LUMKEZA-957290 format. One line per field, with one value per residue (C-alpha): x, y, z; residue in one letter; residue number from 1. Coordinates in nm, 4 decimals, always signed. Layout:
<atoms>
c1 X,...;
c2 Y,...;
c3 Z,...;
residu A,...;
num NUM,...;
</atoms>
This chain:
<atoms>
c1 +6.5033,+6.2579,+6.0950,+5.7609,+5.9293,+6.1387,+5.8237,+5.6596,+5.9809,+6.0002,+5.6352,+5.6986,+6.0067,+5.8139,+5.5369,+5.7928,+5.9570,+5.6222,+5.5353,+5.8695,+5.7609,+5.9298,+6.2798,+6.5167,+6.5169,+6.8100,+6.7635,+7.0186,+6.9345,+7.0353,+7.2141,+7.4088,+7.3896,+7.1583,+6.8255,+6.7493,+6.3959,+6.3654,+6.1339,+5.7701,+5.6280,+5.2809,+5.0990,+4.9444,+4.6180,+4.2942,+4.1828,+4.3437,+4.6091,+4.3855,+4.1588,+4.4420,+4.4510,+4.2203,+3.8572,+3.7452,+3.4181,+3.2392,+2.8983,+2.6083,+2.5478,+2.9066,+2.9787,+2.9799,+3.1983,+3.4613,+3.4779,+3.5141,+3.8066,+3.9638,+3.9328,+4.1422,+4.3945,+4.4286,+4.5093,+4.7642,+4.9251,+4.9891,+5.1271,+4.8283,+4.7304,+4.3618,+4.2258,+3.8666,+3.6242,+3.2780,+3.0278,+2.7858,+2.4076,+2.2131,+2.4408,+2.1368,+1.8085,+1.6251,+1.7218,+1.8147,+1.7037,+2.0705,+2.0324,+2.3140,+2.2080,+2.3566,+2.3301,+2.5985,+2.7696,+2.7372,+2.9694,+3.0003,+3.1748,+3.4488,+3.4834,+3.5225,+3.7751,+3.9759,+3.9716,+4.0729,+4.3683,+4.4668,+4.4519,+4.1361,+3.8323,+3.4804,+3.2184,+2.8576,+2.6346,+2.3208,+2.0723,+1.7984,+1.5341,+1.3539,+1.2055,+0.8516,+0.9816,+1.2114,+1.0889,+1.0951,+0.8988,+0.5479,+0.6613,+0.8132,+0.5006,+0.2715,+0.4801,+0.5164,+0.8937,+0.8950,+0.8612,+0.5408,+0.3293,+0.5315,+0.4691,+0.6938,+0.9074,+1.0624,+1.4419,+1.7090,+1.6606,+1.2833,+1.0157,+1.0689,+1.0033,+1.2472,+1.3490,+1.2395,+1.5576,+1.3714,+1.1604,+1.3507,+1.1668,+1.2588,+1.6225,+1.6244,+1.4989,+1.7403,+2.0328,+1.9310,+1.9097,+2.2525,+2.3981,+2.2523,+2.4087,+2.7459,+2.7328,+2.6534,+2.9445,+3.2213,+3.2201,+3.2227,+3.3884,+3.1053,+2.8390,+2.8530,+2.5282,+2.3864,+2.1316,+1.8514,+1.6673;
c2 +2.7711,+2.5399,+2.6300,+2.7206,+2.9451,+3.1067,+3.1897,+3.3456,+3.5372,+3.6627,+3.7720,+3.9601,+4.1283,+4.2211,+4.3718,+4.5699,+4.6896,+4.7998,+4.9726,+5.1525,+5.3354,+5.1037,+5.1522,+4.8538,+4.6648,+4.4440,+4.1802,+3.9300,+3.5642,+3.3855,+3.0988,+3.2727,+3.5486,+3.8446,+3.8875,+4.2030,+4.2903,+4.5291,+4.8280,+4.7386,+4.7818,+4.8362,+5.1635,+5.3765,+5.2797,+5.3736,+5.5620,+5.8455,+5.8036,+5.9365,+5.6342,+5.4160,+5.6007,+5.5627,+5.6683,+5.7762,+5.8768,+5.9260,+5.7783,+6.0092,+6.0576,+6.1798,+6.3831,+6.7577,+7.0089,+7.0464,+6.6741,+6.5735,+6.8112,+6.6990,+6.3344,+6.3992,+6.6019,+6.3141,+6.0694,+6.3152,+6.3597,+5.9840,+5.9873,+5.7967,+5.9292,+6.0020,+5.9998,+6.0890,+6.1579,+6.0127,+6.2541,+5.9910,+5.9875,+6.2625,+6.5361,+6.6852,+6.8137,+6.5173,+6.1893,+6.2754,+6.6378,+6.7483,+7.0452,+7.0665,+7.0562,+7.3845,+7.2808,+7.0186,+7.1915,+7.5691,+7.6349,+7.3208,+7.5147,+7.6213,+7.2657,+7.1223,+7.3909,+7.3114,+6.9385,+7.0007,+7.2076,+6.9001,+6.6905,+6.5076,+6.4444,+6.4853,+6.2188,+6.2707,+5.9776,+5.9256,+5.6449,+5.5348,+5.6431,+5.9652,+5.9614,+6.0744,+6.3477,+6.4938,+6.8282,+6.6897,+6.3684,+6.4973,+6.6668,+6.3375,+6.1431,+6.3968,+6.3741,+5.9942,+6.0000,+5.6850,+5.3159,+5.1294,+5.4459,+5.5829,+5.2892,+5.3347,+5.0846,+5.1027,+5.1059,+5.2104,+5.5832,+5.5898,+5.5353,+5.6211,+5.5413,+5.4169,+5.6626,+5.5579,+5.6002,+5.5186,+5.8341,+6.0946,+6.3895,+6.2616,+6.2220,+6.5837,+6.6977,+6.4674,+6.5878,+6.9510,+6.8855,+6.7230,+7.0043,+7.2648,+7.0763,+7.0527,+7.4167,+7.5314,+7.3454,+7.4485,+7.1206,+6.8174,+6.5278,+6.2806,+6.0803,+5.7351,+5.5697,+5.3167,+5.0512,+5.1537,+4.8992;
c3 -1.9810,-2.1587,-2.4909,-2.3316,-2.0759,-2.3499,-2.5487,-2.2424,-2.1678,-2.5274,-2.5169,-2.1938,-2.3382,-2.6536,-2.4396,-2.2424,-2.5627,-2.6998,-2.3702,-2.3773,-2.6909,-2.9355,-2.7953,-2.8038,-2.4774,-2.3750,-2.1077,-1.9827,-1.9807,-1.6619,-1.8374,-2.1126,-2.3710,-2.4223,-2.5938,-2.7846,-2.8796,-3.1746,-3.1824,-3.2236,-3.5747,-3.4268,-3.4809,-3.2128,-3.0454,-3.2157,-2.9043,-2.7089,-2.4410,-2.1630,-2.2066,-2.0695,-1.7379,-1.4389,-1.4677,-1.1222,-0.9571,-0.6311,-0.5629,-0.6337,-0.2597,-0.2057,-0.5158,-0.5610,-0.7381,-0.4632,-0.3815,-0.7464,-0.7950,-0.4664,-0.5706,-0.8812,-0.6794,-0.4311,-0.7111,-0.8544,-0.5102,-0.5130,-0.8709,-1.0073,-1.3506,-1.4017,-1.7547,-1.6764,-1.3968,-1.4290,-1.2791,-1.1529,-1.1578,-0.9858,-1.1208,-1.2938,-1.1535,-1.3109,-1.4778,-1.8379,-1.8344,-1.8680,-1.6333,-1.3779,-1.0127,-0.8912,-0.5269,-0.5994,-0.8925,-0.8475,-1.1417,-1.3546,-1.6310,-1.3898,-1.2570,-1.6046,-1.6949,-1.3789,-1.4532,-1.8151,-1.6916,-1.4887,-1.8089,-1.6998,-1.9185,-1.7746,-1.8451,-1.7326,-1.6389,-1.8469,-1.8975,-2.1354,-1.8857,-1.8054,-1.4570,-1.3840,-1.1525,-1.4214,-1.5568,-1.9121,-1.8442,-1.9135,-2.2354,-2.3519,-2.2609,-2.4323,-2.7496,-2.7547,-2.6985,-2.4859,-2.5612,-2.4771,-2.4743,-2.1858,-1.9527,-1.6506,-1.4657,-1.1216,-1.1132,-0.8630,-0.9287,-0.9155,-1.1779,-1.5398,-1.9028,-2.1660,-2.4377,-2.7877,-2.9897,-3.3134,-3.2813,-3.4860,-3.3294,-2.9835,-3.0830,-3.2009,-2.8580,-2.6715,-2.8818,-2.8217,-2.4456,-2.4494,-2.6597,-2.4235,-2.1341,-2.3048,-2.4105,-2.0588,-1.9065,-2.1436,-2.3332,-2.1101,-2.2865,-2.3086,-2.1359,-1.9845,-2.0761,-1.8377,-1.9250,-1.6919,-1.4766;
residu M,G,N,A,A,A,V,V,W,A,A,L,V,F,A,L,A,T,E,A,G,G,A,H,V,R,L,E,R,A,T,S,G,N,Y,E,V,P,A,S,P,L,G,S,A,A,Y,P,E,W,A,H,H,H,W,V,W,L,S,N,S,Q,Q,D,Q,D,K,D,I,Q,L,V,K,D,Y,A,A,N,N,I,P,V,G,A,I,D,V,D,S,M,W,S,T,G,I,N,N,F,V,W,D,T,T,K,Y,P,N,A,S,E,M,I,S,T,L,H,Q,M,G,V,R,V,I,C,W,A,T,S,M,V,D,T,D,S,P,N,F,Q,Y,G,K,D,N,D,Y,F,L,N,S,G,R,T,V,H,W,W,H,G,D,G,A,F,I,D,Y,T,N,K,A,Q,L,T,I,L,T,A,D,Q,S,R,C,V,G,L,V,A,L,S,D,G,Q,R,S,E,H,G,P;
num 1,2,3,4,5,6,7,8,9,10,11,12,13,14,15,16,17,18,19,20,21,22,23,24,25,26,27,28,29,30,31,32,33,34,35,36,37,38,39,40,41,42,43,44,45,46,47,48,49,50,51,52,53,54,55,56,57,58,59,60,61,62,63,64,65,66,67,68,69,70,71,72,73,74,75,76,77,78,79,80,81,82,83,84,85,86,87,88,89,90,91,92,93,94,95,96,97,98,99,100,101,102,103,104,105,106,107,108,109,110,111,112,113,114,115,116,117,118,119,120,121,122,123,124,125,126,127,128,129,130,131,132,133,134,135,136,137,138,139,140,141,142,143,144,145,146,147,148,149,150,151,152,153,154,155,156,157,158,159,160,161,162,163,164,165,166,167,168,169,170,171,172,173,174,175,176,177,178,179,180,181,182,183,184,185,186,187,188,189,190,191,192,193,194,195,196,197;
</atoms>
């Protein structure tokens, strides 16, 4: 084995040793002798274990409470660990109003509880837009909560205005809406923010 190949081999063995939880790993070299890789001195990752597993989702036209749970069960049936399910756009009654659409999710709290029991986190899609057909759009426009005086742009989910994150009053309302949403669904685990148009 040449020097370059030996370095690659050692790096691979070190990675395997680290992956094995720091246990010693012994591999035989084809030509002669053994290599032993000591336990890794590295600390644990700065983020939780579940973040290393698959994040799964269905498109917004396919998703609903039963299908989302079944999706996770299907992965589990094939021994594929799921860390989180991303409840994609259109889970709410309007873009960024944080009110669950009960025609798709009749009991979001129960769904989240079921997924938590399966060890799966629940992430809800959000964006920097509020669409004109969202129940909270006019309130935001009337209170100057959008950029560019509420000028709207067309994007793949309709027409909406960009949230002004520098407006402290608006952030208070947005945070309250998000908190209400989280409170109603027995603490979902976060939101996946998308860029908008």
